[in-house]
C-alpha positions as CSV (number, residue, x, y, z in Angstrom):
1,X,52.9,83.7,119.5
2,X,52.1,86.8,121.6
3,X,48.4,87.0,122.3
4,X,48.5,90.7,122.7
5,X,49.9,91.2,119.2
6,X,47.2,88.9,117.8
7,X,44.4,90.8,119.5
8,X,45.7,94.2,118.3
9,X,46.0,92.8,114.7
10,X,42.4,91.6,114.8
11,X,41.1,95.0,115.8
12,X,43.1,96.8,113.1
13,X,42.0,94.4,110.4
14,X,38.3,94.6,111.6
15,X,38.4,98.4,111.2
16,X,39.8,98.1,107.8
17,X,37.3,95.5,106.6
18,X,34.5,97.8,107.8
19,X,35.9,101.0,106.3
20,X,38.3,100.1,103.5
21,X,39.9,103.5,104.2
22,X,43.5,104.4,103.4
23,X,43.9,105.6,106.9
24,X,43.1,102.2,108.4
25,X,45.3,100.5,105.7
26,X,48.2,102.7,106.7
27,X,47.7,101.8,110.4
28,X,48.0,98.1,109.4
29,X,51.1,98.8,107.4
30,X,52.7,100.5,110.3
31,X,51.7,97.6,112.6
32,X,53.8,95.2,110.6
33,X,56.8,96.6,112.4
34,X,55.5,95.0,115.6
35,X,55.9,91.6,113.9
36,X,59.5,92.4,113.2
37,X,60.1,93.7,116.7
38,X,58.6,90.5,118.2
39,X,60.6,88.4,115.7
40,X,57.4,86.8,114.5
41,X,58.0,84.5,111.5
42,X,56.0,84.9,108.2
43,X,54.1,81.7,108.8
44,X,53.1,82.9,112.3
45,X,51.8,86.1,110.8
46,X,49.5,84.1,108.5
47,X,48.4,82.0,111.5
48,X,47.5,85.2,113.4
49,X,45.5,86.4,110.4
50,X,43.7,83.1,110.2
51,X,42.8,83.2,113.9
52,X,41.5,86.7,113.5
53,X,39.4,85.8,110.5
54,X,37.8,82.8,112.3
55,X,36.8,85.1,115.1
56,X,35.5,87.8,112.8
57,X,33.9,85.6,110.1
58,X,33.3,82.1,111.3
59,X,30.7,81.5,108.6
60,X,33.3,81.3,105.8
61,X,33.6,78.0,104.0
62,X,36.1,75.3,105.1
63,X,38.1,75.8,101.8
64,X,39.1,79.2,103.0
65,X,40.6,77.9,106.2
66,X,42.3,75.0,104.3
67,X,43.8,77.6,102.0
68,X,45.3,79.4,105.0
69,X,46.8,76.1,106.3
70,X,48.3,75.5,102.9
71,X,49.8,79.0,102.8
72,X,51.2,78.5,106.3
73,X,53.0,75.4,105.2
74,X,54.3,77.2,102.2
75,X,55.6,80.1,104.2
76,X,57.4,77.8,106.7
77,X,59.6,76.5,103.8
78,X,59.8,80.0,102.3
79,X,61.0,81.4,105.6
80,X,63.7,78.7,105.9
81,X,64.9,79.3,102.3
82,X,64.9,83.1,102.9
83,X,67.0,82.8,106.0
84,X,69.5,80.5,104.2
85,X,69.6,83.0,101.3
86,X,70.2,85.9,103.6
87,X,72.9,84.0,105.4
88,X,74.6,83.2,102.0
89,X,74.4,86.8,101.0
90,X,76.1,87.9,104.2
91,X,78.9,85.3,103.7
92,X,79.3,86.4,100.1
93,X,79.6,90.1,101.2
94,X,82.2,89.1,103.7
95,X,84.2,87.2,101.1
96,X,83.9,90.1,98.7
97,X,85.3,92.4,101.3
98,X,88.2,90.0,101.8
99,X,88.7,89.8,98.0
100,X,88.8,93.6,97.6
101,X,91.4,93.8,100.3
102,X,93.4,91.0,98.8
103,X,93.3,92.6,95.4
104,X,94.6,95.9,96.7
105,X,97.3,94.1,98.6
106,X,98.2,92.2,95.4
107,X,98.3,95.4,93.3
108,X,100.6,97.0,95.9
109,X,103.0,94.0,96.5
110,X,103.4,93.0,92.9
111,X,104.1,96.4,91.4
112,X,107.2,96.4,89.1
113,X,109.0,99.2,87.4
114,X,108.9,99.4,83.6
115,X,112.4,99.2,82.0
116,X,114.1,102.1,80.5
117,X,116.8,100.9,78.1
118,X,118.2,102.7,75.0
119,X,116.8,101.2,71.9
120,X,114.2,99.0,73.7
121,X,110.5,99.7,73.5
122,X,108.3,97.8,75.9
123,X,104.5,97.2,75.8
124,X,102.4,95.4,78.4
125,X,98.8,94.4,78.9
126,X,97.8,92.2,81.9
127,X,94.0,91.8,82.4
128,X,92.6,89.3,84.9
129,X,89.6,87.2,83.9
130,X,88.2,87.6,87.4
131,X,89.0,90.0,90.3
132,X,92.4,88.7,91.1
133,X,95.1,88.1,88.5
134,X,96.8,84.6,88.3
135,X,99.4,86.1,85.8
136,X,102.4,88.0,87.0
137,X,104.9,90.3,85.3
138,X,108.2,91.3,86.9
139,X,110.9,93.5,85.4
140,X,114.5,93.2,86.6
141,X,116.3,96.3,85.4
142,X,120.1,96.8,85.1
143,X,122.4,99.1,83.3
144,X,121.7,98.9,79.6
145,X,119.8,95.7,80.1
146,X,116.3,94.5,81.2
147,X,114.9,91.2,82.1
148,X,111.3,90.2,82.3
149,X,109.5,87.3,84.0
150,X,106.1,86.3,82.6
151,X,104.5,83.8,85.1
152,X,101.2,82.0,85.2
153,X,99.9,80.2,88.3
154,X,97.9,77.0,87.7
155,X,95.1,78.1,90.1
156,X,93.1,81.2,90.8
157,X,92.1,83.6,93.6
158,X,93.9,84.2,96.8
159,X,96.1,81.0,96.7
160,X,97.5,82.2,93.3
161,X,98.1,85.6,94.7
162,X,100.1,84.1,97.6
163,X,102.2,82.2,95.0
164,X,102.9,85.4,93.1
165,X,104.1,87.1,96.3
166,X,106.5,84.2,96.8
167,X,107.9,84.7,93.3
168,X,108.3,88.4,93.8
169,X,110.1,87.7,97.1
170,X,112.6,85.5,95.2
171,X,113.0,87.9,92.3
172,X,113.7,90.8,94.6
173,X,116.5,88.9,96.1
174,X,118.3,88.2,92.9
175,X,121.8,89.6,92.4
176,X,122.9,91.0,89.1
177,X,125.4,88.2,88.5
178,X,122.5,85.7,88.9
179,X,120.2,87.4,86.4
180,X,120.8,85.0,83.5
181,X,117.6,83.2,82.6
182,X,118.7,79.7,83.5
183,X,120.0,80.8,86.9
184,X,116.9,82.8,87.7
185,X,114.5,79.8,87.0
186,X,116.6,77.4,89.0
187,X,116.6,79.8,92.0
188,X,112.9,80.6,91.8
189,X,112.2,76.9,91.3
190,X,113.9,76.0,94.6
191,X,111.9,78.7,96.4
192,X,108.6,77.6,95.0
193,X,109.3,73.9,95.6
194,X,110.0,74.6,99.3
195,X,107.4,77.2,100.0
196,X,104.3,76.5,97.9
197,X,101.7,73.9,98.3
198,X,102.1,70.7,96.2
199,X,98.8,71.4,94.4
200,X,100.1,74.7,93.0
201,X,102.3,74.9,90.0
202,X,103.7,77.9,88.1
203,X,104.9,78.3,84.6
204,X,107.3,81.0,83.8
205,X,109.1,82.5,80.7
206,X,112.2,84.5,81.6
207,X,113.9,86.7,79.1
208,X,116.8,89.1,79.3
209,X,117.6,91.8,76.8
210,X,121.2,93.0,76.6
211,X,121.4,96.5,75.1
212,X,125.2,96.2,74.5
213,X,124.9,93.5,71.8
214,X,121.1,93.5,71.2
215,X,120.8,89.9,72.4
216,X,117.7,88.4,73.9
217,X,118.5,85.3,76.0
218,X,115.6,83.3,77.5
219,X,114.6,80.1,79.4
220,X,111.2,78.6,80.1
221,X,109.6,76.6,82.9
222,X,106.9,74.9,81.0
223,X,105.5,78.2,79.7
224,X,104.0,79.2,76.4
225,X,106.7,79.9,73.7
226,X,107.4,83.5,72.9
227,X,107.2,84.8,69.4
228,X,110.1,86.5,67.7
229,X,109.3,88.7,64.7
230,X,112.2,89.2,62.2
231,X,111.5,92.6,60.6
232,X,113.9,91.9,57.7
233,X,112.2,88.7,56.5
234,X,108.7,89.5,57.9
235,X,108.5,86.1,59.5
236,X,107.8,84.8,63.0
237,X,109.6,82.0,64.9
238,X,108.8,80.5,68.3
239,X,111.2,80.9,71.2
240,X,110.9,77.7,73.2
241,X,113.3,76.1,75.7
242,X,113.1,72.9,77.7
243,X,112.2,73.1,81.4
244,X,109.8,71.7,84.0
245,X,107.1,73.8,85.7
246,X,108.3,75.6,88.8
247,X,107.9,73.6,92.0
248,X,107.8,70.1,90.4
249,X,111.4,69.0,91.1
250,X,114.0,70.7,93.4
251,X,117.0,70.1,91.1
252,X,115.3,70.9,87.8
253,X,117.7,72.2,85.1
254,X,116.5,74.8,82.6
255,X,117.8,75.2,79.0
256,X,118.9,78.7,78.0
257,X,118.9,80.0,74.4
258,X,119.4,83.4,72.8
259,X,118.5,85.3,69.7
260,X,119.9,88.5,68.1
261,X,117.5,91.4,67.6
262,X,117.7,93.8,64.7
263,X,116.0,97.2,64.3
264,X,112.2,96.6,64.0
265,X,112.4,93.1,65.5
266,X,110.1,92.4,68.5
267,X,109.5,89.5,70.9
268,X,106.0,88.9,72.2
269,X,105.8,86.9,75.5
270,X,102.3,85.6,76.5
271,X,100.4,83.5,78.9
272,X,97.9,80.8,77.8
273,X,95.0,83.3,78.2
274,X,96.3,84.7,74.9
275,X,97.3,81.6,73.0
276,X,94.2,79.6,74.1
277,X,91.6,82.3,73.3
278,X,88.3,80.5,72.8
279,X,85.6,81.7,70.4
280,X,82.3,80.2,69.5
281,X,84.1,78.2,66.8
282,X,86.8,76.9,69.2
283,X,90.3,77.8,70.1
284,X,92.2,80.2,67.8
285,X,95.4,79.2,66.0
286,X,98.8,80.7,66.6
287,X,98.7,82.0,63.0
288,X,95.9,84.4,64.0
289,X,98.0,85.9,66.8
290,X,100.9,86.3,64.3
291,X,98.6,88.0,61.8
292,X,97.2,90.4,64.4
293,X,100.7,91.4,65.6
294,X,101.9,91.8,62.0
295,X,99.1,94.3,61.4
296,X,100.7,96.7,63.8
297,X,104.4,95.7,63.4
298,X,105.4,99.4,62.8
299,X,103.5,100.8,65.8
300,X,105.1,101.4,69.3
301,X,105.1,98.3,71.6
302,X,102.4,99.5,73.9
303,X,100.0,100.1,70.9
304,X,100.8,96.7,69.7
305,X,99.9,95.1,73.0
306,X,96.7,97.1,73.3
307,X,95.8,96.1,69.7
308,X,96.1,92.4,70.2
309,X,94.2,92.6,73.5
310,X,91.2,94.4,72.0
311,X,91.2,92.1,69.0
312,X,91.3,88.8,71.0
313,X,89.1,90.1,73.9
314,X,86.6,91.3,71.3
315,X,86.3,87.8,69.9
316,X,85.2,86.8,73.4
317,X,82.8,89.7,73.8
318,X,85.3,90.9,76.4
319,X,84.4,88.0,78.7
320,X,87.8,86.5,79.3
321,X,87.9,82.8,80.1
322,X,91.4,83.1,81.5
323,X,93.9,85.8,82.6
324,X,95.3,87.7,79.6
325,X,98.9,88.9,79.6
326,X,101.2,89.9,76.8
327,X,104.6,91.7,77.0
328,X,106.4,93.0,74.0
329,X,110.1,93.9,73.7
330,X,110.7,95.8,70.5
331,X,114.2,96.7,69.2
332,X,114.5,100.4,68.0
333,X,117.2,102.9,67.5
334,X,116.2,105.6,69.9
335,X,115.8,105.9,73.6
336,X,112.1,105.3,74.4
């Protein structure tokens, strides 16, 4: 503890105790910078103060000096906690900077082009629960046809984003003759199994709309079933197909099915952030999702997607517990 600092502090405090003037108080406030310059800890500042008081007013009762000792011990622990807190804040700031960069990279790398197919209207909402999105949407567009991959990584943050980039790498390399849903899942499964950590698994629903015959073919790798709305009957049916999660088994085989789409029909593909929406009363039922979609069955696909997002997110006070993604393919008669 620098003796010179202690001597100067005693003189400043002595003047203030005698005058109680704002000017002398201001001098003391400015002097506090010296403590910082000399890297004097808070508990040492109190010790300096105690020493000065003993010299200026030795007649004070012992309880006063004991209270200073108590305060010194308190400040020792306070100083340690404060330094740990400041260190944690610096680490969190560094992590946040990395997350911001990773999010921008994810947004750039995982961009996909919305399909433009005669008679097909497409709506999409993908909202992350946290900063980075563990859901992924990819459109593979051909002449008079469009395919969509709806994927969900079992995991969050940067590892999930790396998995998504691996999926996009595989999807970008697909040839047109390999775009059938079963083939796509088998190819992506082999890439994931070889390249992704064993602790990371990915579910995916892959659907392909053929504008020539208005057929929607699909396959699933352990993903949530899609919903098919039949406009003629006003009923929903689940589109499910057998298949393991991506990355579990190299030679996994995926079942492929298809359904015809009539004017006004739509198919809603979702992640579990939609189907497992949790409210104060518990998880919602699939019937609620169907009812919400039926409310806007005559609206454009994007308005339908926006509607169900606001309905379900509103039930959670817009505090999503999981990433929320829904894609809607709606059959129409005009170019959209």
